[in-house]
Structures are given as C-alpha cells and as structure tokens.
C-alpha positions, -999 to 999 in steps of 0.1 A, spaced: 119 -20 -59 99 -22 -90 64 -36 -87 43 -52 -114 7 -64 -119 2 -96 -99 27 -88 -72 15 -93 -36 21 -65 -12 12 -57 24 -4 -22 30 11 -5 60 -9 -5 93 -32 25 100 -7 35 127 22 35 103 2 55 77 -9 81 102 27 84 115 41 90 80 49 128 77 55 127 39 54 104 9 83 92 -13 84 126 -30 86 147 2 49 159 -1 31 163 32 8 134 39 -22 138 62 -39 104 60 -54 80 35 -91 79 24 -114 62 48 -124 34 24 -87 26 18 -81 19 55 -98 -15 53 -67 -28 34 -42 -17 61 -21 -46 73 -35 -69 47 -19 -88 18 -32 -73 -15 -26 -80 -52 -15 -52 -75 -39 -48 -104 -23 -18 -121 9 2 -116 25 33 -130 55 55 -120 38 71 -90 12 48 -76 -8 15 -80 -42 0 -76 -51 -33 -59 -74 -60 -71 -92 -62 -37 -103 -25 -38 -135 -24 -58 -136 14 -55 -104 17 -76 -84 41 -53 -48 48 -61 -23 38 -34 11 54 -32 42 32 -30 50 47 4 19 29 17 36 -5 11 50 -22 42 86 -35 40 88 -68 21 99 -88 52 64 -82 67 48 -99 36 71 -129 40 62 -133 77 25 -129 68 26 -157 42 44 -181 66 17 -177 93 
C-alpha cells in the first residue's frame, strides 16, 4: 500500500513491535526508540513519506518510522468506529 502525507495510520502495539524479528527488507529489528513508543497503538497522521520510511505529525522529535511499524488497516477502521 502506498502512503501519502495526511494519511492516518495506527502504529503497531509495543508487543507487536518487540515481536517483529525483521523489517520489510529482512533486516534484523531489535526495538524502536524509547520516545517513539508513546505512539504505539495510536492513530497518527503521516507528515512526510519517502520510499523507506515516514514521519508523523504527532511526533515533535521527528523520528523516522518504518512502514513495518504500521498496523494492518483493519485496526485503523475499528479504532475510528469506536
């Protein structure tokens, strides 16, 4: 799925991030930065995007998130309904 600025995404839960052995390119993943964890499980708005990663409007630190950190779209739909 292609993402663009303004798209709303749900960042995976901390448990899902920690259980991910590798990213979308097969690189080993250990964890995400401590400051990025506050966005886990939350709906966020993409503020910039390129071929390998994206930033979110809600993150004032400006960290890059990998596409593998996005929860499946069905979770976003359920979140918006609640």
